N, C-alpha and C positions, 0 to 999 in steps of 0.2 A: 504493500500500500504508499504510494507516493504520493507528497503533496503538492499542488501546483497553483497557478497563480489564481486559476479560476477558483479553486475551493478556497484561498486563503481571502480572497475578494466575499465570497459567499460566508464564510465565517464571521468576518468583519461586518457583512450586514445584518448578519444574524444578531450579534452582538449589541449593535446599533438599533436594531430595532427594538431588542429586549429591555435595554437600558433606559431610552428615551418614551418608551409607552409605560412603564412600571408605573410614573407620578400617575398617569392618567386612570390606568386599570385598576391601580391598588388605594389609589386617591391618596397619595402621599404627599404631605406638607412641603417636601422640598420637591423641586423640580418644574420645568416647565410642562405643561398640562394642556388640554385639547379644550378648549371653550364652548359650554354646550349652549345652541342657539334657543332662539325665544320658544319654539317649539318643543324643545327637550326642557328646558328647565322653567320656563314659564317666565313672565315679564309684562312689560307694557306695549300695547300696539294701539296708537294714534294715526287719524288721520286729520289733517289740519287743512283749512282755507287761507288764502291770501288776501288781504283786502289791497288791490293793486291801487284804488284811487288815493289812498295815501303816500303811495311812492311816487305819483304825478304832482302831489303837493310839495313833499320834500325836493323832489328834481327842480321845481320852480322856487323854492325858498334857497335851494344852494345855488341856482342861476342867478339869484337877485345879490347874493351875498359877492360872487364873482363880478357882475358888472357894478355893483357899488364900490369895490373894491378897486378897479381897474379904473372908474372915473375918479376917484380920489387920488389914486396916483398918478394919474394925467393931469391933475389939477383944474379938472372940469366941475364947475357949479351946477349941482342940479336941485331941484326943488318937489315936493311931495311924490316921494319915491314911495311908493306903496307896491304891496301884490295883494291883488282881490280876485276871486272867482278865476284863478287859475292863470291869471294874467299880471305883469310886471307893468306898472306904468309911473312915468316920471317926466320931469319938464327942465329942458337946458334953459339956462338964464342969459346965455351968453349966443349966440347966431354963429359968431367964429369959431365955436366949439365941437359944430356939428360933423365935421369930416373927423374929429377925433374919435367921436362915439360913433359913428359909422363903422371905421376902422376897427374898432374893440368889438363891435356887433357882428362883424364879415367874419371875425374868427371863430366865433360861437357856432359850432353845428346845430342843425335841429330846432332852430327858432324862426319864427314871423315876424317881421316887424312892422310895424304901420307906424306912419311919423302924420302928423298934424300941426304944420308948423313948427315950434318946437317940442311938443308934446311927442312923447314917445309910447307905446305900446308892444310889449313883447310877450309872446305866446309860444308853446309847443307846437310843432307841423303834427297831423295827424300820423303821420309815419313815426314821429319820433317817441309820443303817447304811447302809441301800439310797441314799438319797441322797449320801453321803459316798463311798460307792463310784463311783457315777457321776461327781460331782466331780471325783475324784480323776484319772480318765480324762481327763476334758477338761483339768483344769487342767498332767495332764503334757501332754498336745499344743500347748497356750497357750506352755507353759515350755520346751519344746525348742523350738519355732518361736522364741521370743524368745532362748533364746542362740545359736542359729545365728545370725539376725540381727545378732544384738551382735558376733559373731564374726566378721563381714564376710563370709559367705558367700554367693554370687550365687543367690536365688531357690532355696533348700532345699525340697523338698514335707515337709511334714510333718502328716499327716492321719488322723483317726480310722479305723480297718479295722474292721467287724465290732460286736462288743459291746465289749470289753477289749483291743484291737489297735491299734497305732499303726505306720502306715506312716512311714518316714522314707526320701526319696532325697536326695543330696547330691552334685550334680555337679563335677567335677573335682580328685575325690581322686583321685591316682594313686600314691603311695607308700605303704608300710605305716608311717610315722611319721606320716603325715598322716591317715590311716585311725585309728591308735592314738587320736591326740588327739583329733578328732572323737567316739569310743566315748568316751571318757573324759568329756569336757565333756558330753555327753549324759547318761550314766550316773551322774554326781555329783549325790547327793543335795542338796549345799550344805544340810544341815539345821542350822543354827547355834544351840547353846541356851547360856546362862548359865548356871552349876549352881554351888551352895555344896559346897565341900567339908567332908567329914564331920570337922571338926578332932579331936573326942572319940577318934576310932577310926583315925584315919587311919594311923597307927604302926604298926597291924596288919596294913596291906592286903596285903601279902605273905604272910602267913600265913591270910588268911582266902578264903573259896569262896565263889562268886557266890549261892549259897543261905543261906551265911549272912550276907551283904549284906545280901540282900533280907528279913532280920529286922528290918533295922534300918532298912528303908525306902531302903538305898542301893543304887548300882552301882558296879560295879571297871572304870574305864576305861583304857586303855591312850595312852601317851601317842604323840604322832604322829611324834616323831624319834627316840625309844627305847623300844621294845616291851619292852622288860623293866622298864620305870619306869612303873608302876601307882597309879592315884588313886581314892580312895574319896570318891564326889560323892552328894549327895543326890538321889535317882531323880526327884523333881518338879522340872523345871528353875524358876529364876526367870524366866525368860523367853526365849522362841523365835523364830527368823527371820522367823515369820509380823509380829512388828512393828519388822522391819528396813526403812527406806527407801532408801538407797545403801549402796555397797560401791566404794571407787577402791584403785588399787595408788599405796603412798606408799614411801619410804625411810627406815629409822631414821638415828640417828647413827652408827650404824656403814655406812651405804650399803647395807644389806641392804632385801629388799623386804618391805613389812608391808603389810595391807589394813587401811585405816579403813573404819569401818562407822558408819550413825548410824541411831538408833530414831526411831520416831513418837511423839507427845506420850505417849500410854498406855506405851510401852516406857520414854520417857525417865522417869516417873515410878516406874514399879517400879523400875527401875535404882537411880534418886537414892534413894529409899526404902531398898532394901536393903542398898545399900553404907552409906548413912549410920547403918544400926544394927549394921552387922558390920565396923566399921574394926576392923583387926589381924587379920582373918580372911582366907583364902584365898577366890576367885572362880575357878573354871575356866573359859575359854573352851575351849567344845567344839565340833567341828564333824566331820560324820558320824562321831559316837560316838568322838573320837581328841581326847585332850587336846591342843589346841596351846600354852596355856600357862595358868599359875596364880597369879598374881600376889597380893601380898598387899594389902588394900584399904587406902589410906593415910589418906583422908578421903574425905567425900562427894563421890560422883562425879555432877555435874548436865551437865545440856546434851543426855544421851541420845546420847553418842557413845563409842565403844572402840575397842580393834586388835587385829589377831589375826597373830600374829608365830609364826614355826614353822620359818625355814631354806629360805623359799622361793625356786625360780629366779624370775626375772623373768617368764616363761614362765607357770609354774606360778599365780603371783598373778595374772596378768592372766587365767588362766581360772576361777579361783576367784571373782573379783570378779566376772565377768561372770556365774558360776553363781549367786551370791549377789545381786546385782542383779535377775536374769530371775526369782528365788521358787524355794524350796525345793520338790522333788519330793516331795508330799504322800506318794504311793508307790513304792517303787524300779521301776527298769524293768530287764527283764533280756531278755537277745536269743534270739530263737527261731528267725529265719531272716536270713543274711547272704548277701549276694553281690557281688560287685565286677564292674564294668561296664566291660570293656576299650575304650580309645580307638580299638582297631582296628574294633569293631562298629559304634562312632559313626561312624569314618571311611565304613564300609560303607553305612551308612543315609543319610548325608548324598549319597554318590554316586548311591544309587539315587534319592533324591529330586531330586538335581540334574538327572539323567536325564529324570525323569519332567516338572520343570518345565520343562527347555530343550524336549523334544521336545512337550510341551503349549503353551508360547509360539510354537514356531516354526509349529505346525499352525495355530495361530489366526491368526497373521501372515500365512500363505499364504493363507488362505482369505479373510481380510478384504481382502487387494490383489487377488485373483483375481475375488472378487465384488461390491465396492465400486468396485474403482478407487484415484482419489485419495483418495475419503472414506475408504476401508478404510484408505491409507497414514496420514490424518488421526489414526484412530482406534488405529492401532497406535503411533505417536508417543505419543497419551495412554496407552496401556497400558505402556509402556516407563516414563514417568515414574511411575504409578502404582506401579511396582516398585519404584522408586526411592524413593518416599515412604513405601511401607511398610516399606522396610530403614530409612529415616531416624527416623521416629517411634519405630520400636522402638529403636533404638539410643540414640535421647534420652532415654528413659525407661527405659535399662535394662533392658528386657523379655528374657526368656529365650525362644531358639527353639528347640521342641522338635521332634519327628517329625512329631506332628499339627498343629504351628503351619507346618510347610514343605506340610503337605498342604491348610491352609487357604490359604498362598499358589497353591498349585497351582490350586485351587478359585476363588480371586479372578481369576488371570486370565480364567477364562471368565466370570464374573459382571461384572469391570470390563468386558469388550467387549459385554456384553448389550445395556449405555446404549445404547452406539453404534449397535448393528443397531436398535435399536426406533427411534432416531432419523434415521438414513439411510433405514430404510422408509417412516417418515411423509413426509419428504422427495420418494421417488421417487414415492408416492402423489400429493402435490399436481401433481409435473411432469406425471405422467401425466393430470392434470385441467385442464391447459395453465396452471397458474399460472407467474408468473415465477420466476426463480431465488432474488431477493430473499425474497418472500412465503414460496416454497416453505421455504425455511431457516427464516425466522422462525417461522410457522405451525408448520412441522415440530417444532421444538423445543417450541414453546409445547405442541403436541397430546399428545409426548411426554414432558412433564416430569411429569405426574399418575401415569403408567403406573410411569415409573421411580422415582418417589419413593414411590408404595406399595409396590412390590416391594421396594425396599433398607430402608425402615422395619420391614417384617413380619421380615428375615431379619436386620435389626441387632436387634431384639426378642428374637430366639432368640437370638443372640448373648449377649446380654446376659444372658439367663437360664441361657445354659449355664456362663458364667464365674461366676455368682452362685452357682451349686449345685453345680459342677463340681469336680474334682480336678485335678492338677497339669497332665496332659497335656489333658486337655478344657479346661481354662484357657487354655493356649497355642493350642489351636485357635480359641477364641473370640475371643482378642487380636487375631491377625492376619487374622480373618475381619470385625472390626469397624473394624480400623484401613484394611483395604481397602475394606471399601464406603465410607467416608467419602472415602477417597482417590480413588474412583472417580466420587464426586458431583462432586468437584471437579473432576478433570482430563476426564471424560466429559461432563457437562454444561456447567460453566461455561468450560473452557479448548479444545474443540474448538470451541463456537459462538463464541469470540472470533476465533479463526483463519478460521472461514468468515465473519465479519464483516470480518476484515482484506483476504482475496482475494476475495470475492464479483463484484466489478467485473471479475476476470480470467476469469471463468467463461465458457468459447465455447458457447452455448447448442445449437450444432450437434454437440458433442463432449461430450453428456452422458453417453455410455456411457463415455467415458475419466475423468470426473469422479465419475459415479455408478453406473456400470455397469449404465447402461439402455440401449436402443435406442433411438434417436428421442427425440420428446419435445419440447413448444414450451415456449420461456421465456416 
């Protein structure tokens, strides 16, 4: 009995499979484990709607901020700057400023400009409105997925469903507290704005109505900690969260959690210019239409950084920082459907799948032993190692196992042994033709290789396409299929070939029925 490189690789694969699959199979505390999907361990299933009308309003406000800043940067004098009914309106006080304003507006895509003398009215084109709506949904999907990933959840499913719905599935959510925290994280708009306090009228804010505030181009906002405290701020923000690059939890001098944020170069420039021109006035830090702080500007603030403080708990600060880092939702999302998948349903699914897997596995093992004798036993050993390899690779990469994924494993059992069936049949044909055992084995593997390779490559291509274009459960099926195909190539072709090379000198040519399940035959 002589070892060869094929057998050594086969043994190494077996050790790799056993060691890395053990934590998942034995539920050990240490080591990488396979994550169970929503259908196997229970969790939260939500269908969300997206309010795209709010995305249009946010786009208009952001556009208004840009136009106002560009006008001030060019030292253009404008009056009656307002945002009403999805339109921006203002009036130039100097006719000579019109060419500069026209040049500013010409650089902005997706807008329609109407002029009446020195009065300008700006609105979004119908094409731009439709584009904003579509982008708001796509951005919501990406943002929610990013938030859940940063939160540390294992393989959540976030996908667009239909034209304007979002499907969210989060496995492992078992308590009402966990569910509430996830729902708040998903729904949080995380819309950060830096807004100027209207110092001239701020003293009358408690006697002022929203309609009266609107006449002056202002809005009334509540304090985040004290709803009875109100602020009168300019409706057009100085800048918003679209210019945010980072947000991290820190602690102030009183050891209270705060959120430090950083702005991009454009935001830093706007922030620095505004604070430099408004020393002695207040700047409101607004998050989701609530004022968290309104400090007095003591000096020009450069560097593009700021701080949000507002009596956060550590957990709240952490969640808000995640929401800010992952980006503000351009449009609010709302719950259309919610249901919790209990762990008992997952346990039933696992039980049913395990019964199918074990039954299918035993049927294949018995058939191979009965039909191919010792050759069938060699194939069965390869099949067992193949199953351990699938589990090991999934655990190594932290893949999520779903019910379709378990179906993929069951299917892989049949496919994995298919290669050995082809090989054994080729060997039997050559033995019937009178070839020696050594030549029959070598030529049998050589003749079978092309057929096995073609079949596995076509199946692998189909699995890759399913993964690329499928959603969560389909991806799980594709992953287990892909791993199973690659593992079967290693065990069925390389591994069993090495075993036959190691033991071929012991084969009794008079007992080929025992070795290969055939009657008679010449070696």
